[in-house]
N, C-alpha and C positions, 0 to 999 in steps of 0.2 A: 504494500500500500504506500509506503514511504517513497518507493521508487516511482510510482505513478504520479504522486504529488510533486516530486522533484522534477519529473519530466514535464508536467503541466506548467510548473513555474518557469522552467527553462524556455519552453515554447512561448509562453506569454512575454517573457523578457526579450528573447532573441528571434522570435518569428520562426517560420518553417522554411528552412533553406531549400527544401524540396520544391517549393512553389516557384523558385527561381530556376530557370532552365540553364543548365551548364552547357556552354557553347564551345565548340572547337572547329578546326578545319573540316572535320568529317560531317558536321551537322549545321554549320552556320548558314550556308546557302539555302538548305532545305527549310530551316526554321525561320530565319530572318528575312531572306530575300524572296523565297518562293512559298512560304508557309501559309499565306492567306491572312496573316495578321500583321498589324503594325507592331513594332518592337522598340523597346528601350533597353540598351545594353550598357553594362558597366565593364570596362576594360581595367583590370587591376593587377596588382602584385601582392601576394600574401604577406610579404614583409612590410608593406607600406602602412605607416601609421594612420594616414587619412583614409585609406581603404578599410582598415580595421574599424575605424570610427563610423564609417558609413554602412558597414555590413548589417547591423541590426535594422537600420532604416530601410535598406535595400530589401532585406528579407520580408519586412512588413509590407513594402510595396508589392513584392511578389505575391504575398498572401492576399492582398487586396484585389489582385487581378488574376488569380489562379483559375477562376471559373469563367474568365472573360472569353467571349467569342471573337474578340477583335484585337486584344493586346497580349503580347508575351513580354515578360521581364526576364532578361538574361544576364549571364556573367561570362566573361572570358578571362582566364588566368593567363596573363601575358608572360609569365615565367615558363609556361608550358607551350603556349601558342604564340611564339615570337613572330612567326611569319604572318599570321592572321592580324596581329596587333600592328605590325609594320604596314601591311596592306591598308589598314584603316588609320594610318598616320597618327598612332598613339605616341605622344611625346612625354606624357606625365601621367601619374596615377593619383586617384582614379580618373579615367576619362569616361564621360557619359555621352553616348550618341543615340540618336533615335533614327528609326528607319520606317519609311512609308513608301508607297508607290511614287510619290512626288520626289522624295530624296534620292531614290535609286539605291543601288547596292552599296554605295560609299557612305550613305547616311549623312546626318548633320549633327554637329556638336550641340549638346544641351548645355546652355550657359546659365540656367536659372538656379534658384536656391536648392540646397541639398537636404532640407528637412522634409519630413513625410508630407506635410501639407502642401509645400511647393511642388514636390514631385507628383503628387496625386492631382493637383490642379492642372499641371502641364499635361499629364496623361489624359485627363478628362477633356481638356480643350483640344489637344492636337492629335491624340492617338485613338481614343475610345470611339468606336463607330456609334453614331447616335441613332441610327435607324433600327428600331425594333419592329419586326414584322407584326407582332401581336398588337401594337398600338399605331401602326402606320396610317390607318384611316382616321385617327383622331386628329383634328386640326391643331391640337397642341403638341403633337408628336414632333420629333426633331428630324423626321424624314423629309427629304427634298421631294419636289413634285416628280422628278425622274424616278426616285426610289419608290415612291408610292405607286406609280404606274407599274413598276417592275413587280412589286409585291402583289398587286392586284392580278397581274398577268400570271404569276407563278401560283397563286391560290387556285386558279382555274385548272391547273395541271394536276395530274396524279402524282403520288409519291415517287413512283418509278420514273416519270418524266422529269421531276425535279432532280432526282438523283443523276439522271443522264445529263441534264443541263449543268449540274455541278461538276461532273467528270469532264465535260467539254471545257468548262471555264478553267478547271485545274490544269488541263493540257495547254490551254490558250495562254495562261499567265506566264508560262516558261518561254514564250516566243518574244521576239523583239517587237516593240510597239511604242507609241508615244506615251508620255507620262500620263496624259489625260485618259487615254484608253486603258492603260494599266490600272489607274485608280478606279475606273468604272468596273473593270473586271474584278478587282479585289472587293469592291463594295458588293457586287452581286454574289461573290463567293460567301462573304460573311452573312448576307441576307439569307441565302439558300441554306447555309449551315444551321441557321436558327429555325428553319421551317420544318 
């Protein structure tokens, strides 16, 4: 019983590191670039004092978005993944970058505050997909007209037809296209994944 209590206290204090996706050269492209979600990634070194200080907050951020259909929170250990960190022009630790269809595979540096409230506000504003198919018809929903029309169209389809459309979009996202089209492909993937 004491062990369970200690574990519960530790999780409350330090978050659930499993909610943060460990990234490396083997899975970075699949998860961050082609995964169908927006991402915020911490490039770090385990010996770095600032990285250690950020770790509990980062784990809490991961916990907050563990069930998200549109955001992944990730970690790259630059002492293990030197080439990956070099490819992303990491010059200091921790470096935080976010990835969307608009930023492309190189991502953009996150320059905001590093407390949980600032990080969550950024994720909510820039990364979290706002269109929920369940509330798309509500005038107060955050779905655009284009998204509403797509949701209405997909509601008329069978589950099998939606699954086929999702597979087609998953293949399509790997092809070269404009940023605008890539963003629309990713939006549709997230919408279909929720239906």
